[in-house]
N, C-alpha and C positions, 0 to 999 in steps of 0.2 A: 661528697656523695660517692660511694663506690660504684665501679663499673657494673652494668648489668650482666647477669649471668647468661649462659647459653639458652636456658629455658625462657627467659624473659625476651631475648631476641627472636627465638622461634615462635613465641606467642605473637609477637609483633608481625613477624613474617606471615603467619597464618591469617591474621586480621587484615593485612594489606592484600593478600591473594584472594580472600573471600569477598572483599568489598566490590560491588558492581557499579555503584554510583561514583562517577568521577569526582564530583564536588566533595562527597564524603571521604573518598580515598585521599584527596589532597589534605583534607582536615585531619584525617588519621595520621598522615605522614607527619605533619608539623606538631601535632600534640604528642606523638611518640618521641619525636626528637627532643622536644622541650622537657618531657618527663624524664628521659634518660639523663640529660645533662642538668636537670634541675635549674632551668634558666627562667627568666621572667618574661621575655619577649621573643618573638619570631616573625619573620617574613618569608613567605614562599612566592617565588617568581616563576613564571612560565616563559620560556624562550619562544619568541615568535617574531618573524621578519627582522632578524638581527637586533633584537632589543628584548630586555627582560620586563615583562608586564607583571604588575602587582596582582597577585591572585588572592592571598590570605595574609592579614596582618593581625598579630595578637600581642597585647600587653596585658598580662594578668593583673599586675598591681593596679592598673587603671580601669580594669573591667572591660577592656577593649577586645572585640573580636569582629574584624571586618573581612568580608569576602566569603564567609561561611555560606553554605547552601547556595552557592553560585552567585551571591550578590557581587555586583561590579564595584570595583574600587576606582574612583575617579582621580587617578593620579598618572602623571605622564610617565611612560615607560623609561627604563633605564638603558642608555645605549651601551654597547659592549666595548666601545673604545674609551680612551681617556683613563683617568685614575680612580674611577669608581671601583670600590672593592668587590662588589658582586659581579660586575662585568668582567673584572680581571680574573676572578676565581673561575668564571665560565670559560674564559679563553685559555687560561692556564691548566684547566681541568685538574685542580688540586685544591685542598682546603686552605683557608687563610685564617690564622688565629691571631686576633688583636687583643692585647692586654688592656689598652686604654685608648679609645678613639681620639681623645683630646690630646694625647701625647704623641700620636703616631703621625709621621709626616710622609709616609710612603704612599698613602692613598687619600682620595678625597672623601670626606665624610660630610659634605655639605647637606645632604638630605637628612642624615640623622641629626645634625646639629640644629637644622631648621625645625625638625619635629620636636626636639627638646625645648627649643625657644617657644614653641606654640603651646606646649602641653605642660611645661615645667618638669618634664622627665629628665633623667640623667643617664644617657647611654654611655656605658663604660666598656665592658668586655664584649667581644664579638667573635663568633665563629661562622665563617661563610664557607659553604660546601656546595660544589656543583652536583647536579643530579644527572649521572651518566646511565644511559640504557645499555643493553647487552651488545649493541654495535659501537660502543664508545662515543655515542653522540650525546652531547649535553642538551637536555630538554628543559632544564630549569636550574634554579638556585635556591638553596635553603640557607637562610641567614638567621642565626640564633644570638640573642642579646642578653647580657647581664646574668652569668651564671651566679648561683647563690650558695652560700654555706649553710650549715644547719641552723644558724640563727637568722638567715634571710639577708646577710650582708653580701654585697656584690663582690665576686672574686673572678679571677681569670678562668677561662676554660682550660681544664687539664689537657695536656697534649694527648693523653691516652684516649680522650674522647674523639679526637679528629678522625682516627681510623674507624671507630664505631659509628659515628654519625655519617661518614663518607659511605660506609657499607650500607647503612640504613637507606641513605639517599639513593644509592644505586639500585638497591632492591626495589625501592618505591618507584624509581624511574622505570624499571622494567615492568612493574605491575601497571604503571600509567600507560606505558607504551602498548601493553597488551590490551588494555581497555580501548585505546585508540584504534588498534588493529581491528578489534571487534566492531567498533562503530563504523570503521572504514568498510568492513565486510557488509555490514547492514546497509550503508549507503550505497555500495556497489550494487546490492540487490535492488535497492530503491531506484537507482539509476537504470538498471535493467528493466524495471517495471515501467518507468517513464518512457524509455525507448520503445518497449513493446506496445504501450498505450499510443504513442505517436504514430507508430506503424499502423496500428489498427484504425486510428483516427484518419490517416491518409487514405485508407481503403474504404472506410464506412464510418462517417462521423457519429452515427448514433450508437455504435457499439462502444466507442471510447467513453461517451457520456454514461453509458450503462455501467461500466467498471467503476467510474468515479462515483456514481450514485451508490453502487453497492458498498464501496469502501466507507462513504460518508454515513450511510444507514448503519452499517456494522459498528463504526466508531461510536456513534451517538448511543446505539442500543446497548453496547457493552458498558458504557459509562453509566447508563440508566440502571442496568442490572446490578452494578457494583453498589449503586446508591440505595436501590429499593429491594434487591433480592438477595444481597450478600453472596453472590455467586463466585466471588474471588477471581476476577479476571485481572491477573497481574500483567505487568507490561510485556513480559516475554510471550505469554499466551495471546495477548491482544495483538501484538505485532505479527505473530504467525497467522492469526486469523485474517487480519487485514491485508497481509501479503497474499493470502489465498484468494480473497475477494478481488484484489487487483489483477491477479493472474488467471482467474477461473476461466476466461474466454480467450486465452492466448492462442488456442488451437484454431480459432476462427481466421487466423491469418492465412490458412491453406484452404479455407472454404471458398469456392468460386463466388464472385460477387453477384453473378446472375441468380444464385440460389439465396445467398444471405440477404440481398437487398431486393428480393422479388416483390414488386409492389402489387402485382395482380396475379390472378390464376394463369393467364396466358403469357404475361410478360411481354416480350417483343413479338411473340407469335400472334398477337392480336392484329398486327398489321396485315399478315398474310390472310387471315380470316375475313377482315373487312374489305381487303382488295378483291377476294373471291366473290363477296356479295355484291361489290360494285360491278364486277364482270357479269354476274347473274343479271343485275338491273340493265346493263347495256345490252346484253344478249336479248332480254325480253323486249326492249325497245326496237332492236333490229328485227326480231320476229314479227312484231306488230306492224312495222313499217313495210315489211315484206308480205304482209297479209297472211303470215303463217298462223296467227292466232287472231281471235276476235278482240274487240275492245274490252269486253267482259273478262275474257281469259287473260288479257293484258293486265287489267286492274287487279284481278285476283292474284295473279303471280307477283305483281308489285307489292301487294299487301303482305304476301307471305315472306318475301325478301326483307321487307322493312321490319316485319314482326320478328323474324329470325335474328337480324341485326340488333334489334333492341334487346332481345333475350340474352344474346352473347354478351353485349356491352354491360347489361345489368349484373349478370352472373359473374363476369370477369372481376368486378370490383366490389361485390357484395361482402359484408362482413361474415354472414353465414347464409347458406342457401336453404330455401324452404323445400318441403317434399314436392310442391307444385313445380318449382323451378327445375328441380332434379328430374322429374317426370318429363317436362318439356324438353330438357337438354337430351334426354335419352331418345326421344322421338326425333329430334333434330339430327342426332348422330346417325340415325337410320335413314335419313331422308337425302335425296339427290335433286339437284336442279340442273336446268339446261344452261350451259355455258358455251364459250367459244369452241371448246373441245368435245362438246356433246354432254351427255349426262355426267355431272360431277358431284361427289358426295359433298354435302354442306360442311361437314367437319371430318378431319382425319381422326384416326383412332387416338393419336397422341394428344391432339387438341381437345377431344372429348374427355380424355382422361384428366387433362388439366382443369377443365371447367367443372368436372364432377366432384372436385374437392369440397366437401361441405363446409368445413371451417378452415380459415386461413388461406394461404396461397400455395402451399407446397404439396406436391404429389408425394405418394409414399416413397418413391425412389429419391426425390429431392430431400425429403425428410430424413432419409437415412444418411444422405451426404451431410446435412446439417448436424444431425446427431453425432456424427463421427468426430465433431470438433472436440468432444471431451476426451476421446481416445488420443487425439493429436495433442491436446493439452497435457495429458499424462505423459505421452511419449517425449514431448519437448522438454517438460520440466524434469523428467527423470534423467535426461542428459546432463542436467546441472548438478554440480556437487554442492548441494545446500549444506551449510553448517548444521550442527546438531540442533540448535534452537529453532531452525526452520525446516527440520526434516520431514514434518508432516505436510508440508505445503503441496507437493505433487498430488498426494492422495486426497487431500481435502478439496483442492481446486478442481480436480477431475471428477468428483463425485456429487457435484451439486445438482444433477438430475436423477439421483436415486430417491426412491419413495419408500417409506416405512412399510408398505404392504408388499414390497418386493417386486413391484411392477415398474420400477424406473429403469434407467440405463446409465452406464453401459453394462454394469455387472449384476443387475437385479439383486442388490444386497438386501439381506434380511434386516429387520429392524434393529436387532442387537448388534449388528455389524456396522451401523451408521452412527458416527460420533456426534456429539452435540454441536460441535463446530459446523459439521456439514449440514446438520438440520437447519441451523441458523442461515447458512449460505443459500440453501434451497428456498427458504421462505423469502429471503430478500431478493433472490433472483426473479422469482415468479411475480412478486409484487412490483418490482421495477419494470418488468416486461409488460405487465397489465397497464400501469399508469403512465409509461413513457409517451411523451407527446411528440417525439421526434422520429418515430418509426415510419418508414416510407409506405408500409402496407397496411397501417391501421391507425385510427385515432386513439389517443390515450383516454382511459376511463377514469372517473373520479375515484377517490380512495374508498368511499363507502361501498362502491360496486366491486372494487378489487378485493376488499376484505370479504365480501359475500362469497366470492368465488373461492378465495383461499380457505374460508370456513367450510365450504362444500367439500374441497379437497381434503381437509383434515377429517371431516365426517366419513369420507370414503377410505380413511386409513393411510392416506398418502403423506400427510404432513403431521408434525408434532403439535397437537392441540394446545398443550400448555405454553410452548414457546410462541405460538401465533398469538395467543392471548396476551402474553407479556409484551410482544413486539407492538401489538395494536395499543395497549395501554401506555407504552413508552413515548408514543408520538415521535419516535426517532425518524419516521417516514415523512414528516412534515418539511416542506421546503423552507 
C-alpha cells in the first residue's frame, strides 16, 4: 500500500483536532493508523501510574472492537519494565518494527501469543509506536498488528510507515493532551464552585442548599427540554448554565450574616424592646407600692404593657402584617410609658422601622444590602478569567433577579436583553426560595402555592410564561 499523501494526513489532522469527545478521539486515532498502514489489528494503551492500560483493541478479521465508546477492557495493565515491547517503546520513545513476533527473541510477546492461543489468531508483524505530546512526554502507546498486502496476505510493516505513524501518534497525543487540559480547566472551575459552596455553607447552611437545589433543578429541566421540547441543550451550553446556577449567589459571601440570616423583623433588637417593657412593668409596681397610682391605674398600665409586648412579639415573627397590626404599631411608636428614667418612648425610630416591614424581615436599607449581592457576584466572577466556553457565566449568574418588565435589579434590563438562560435561572431561584424548608426566617410553602405565586408574577410581566409552564410540566422541581 502506498504511503498517504499530504492531503490525507491533513484530513486526519483536522479530524483529530475537531473531535471533542476523548473516547471518539482515541477511536479516530487507532482507526486512522490502521487505515494508513492497511493492517488487521491494533491496540491503543494509555500511560497511567507507570503502566500501560488497555484502552482500545481492534481485530478486523475477527470483528472485534473492544474499548470503543469508553467501554472498559478488563485486562491487567502492562508494566513499563521488562521485555514487553509496548513498555520498551514507551521508555525508548521510538517506534519498534517487528517482522515476525514468533521469530523475534529481543522482546517478550507472551500476551500476543496467549491471545493467539485463545482465539486461533496468528500475530505476525507488529509496529509499536509511542504517543508523545508537545512536551515530549509519553502518554500512551499505539500498537499495530499484521500489515496486509493487496490480496490480504500478512506482510511486514514497511520502514517508511514508522515515521508516518510516529508523527500521527504524536499529533494525536497533542490533541488528547489538549482535551485533557480542557477537562482540567473545567474541573478547576468545578473545584472553585465546590470551594465557594463550602465557604457559603460555613457561613449560612441554607444558602449552600439553595445553590445545590438550583443546579439540580436546572439539570433535570434541561434534560426534560431536550426530550420533550427539542430545545437543543448541548453539553457545552448545559455546563455553562449549570455553572451559572452554582455561582449565582457567590456574592452573598460578603453580605453580613445579621442581614442574610435575619430570622425576625427586629432580630437581636427584640431583647432591648422586651427588657424595656420589663422595666415599664417594674416601674409600674414601684409606683403602686409607693401609692403613686391607684390599683385601678396599676392594672390599667399593666394591661397596656402586656398588650404592647404581645403586639411586638407577634409582629416580630409574623409572615405578613395586617393593616390592623400596622396601625397598632404606629400608635405604639408614638406612645411613651413611665420607666426608671421617666417617660420613655415604647419604641425607638429604628425599632419601629423594623417592625413596620409588611412582608419578610428586611428593612429597605437591609434589602438594599441584600440585593447588592448580585453586583458582588458580578464583580467577583468578572475577576476570573473564564475560558471562552464559560464566558457568559458572570453575566448570567449576576442577572437572576432581572424581570422581563424591566423592574428587576441590578440593571433593570428590558425583556429583549434577558437571555433564555437567565430567565430559567430566575424561575428556579424564586421557586426554591419559596419552597425551601431550611430558611431561618420563614416556613417553606408547598409546590402548588409556590407555582400560584410564580404564575401571578408571570401575569405581571415579570417572568417568562412559556418557560414557567414548561418547568411546571417537567416536574424537575420534585424532590
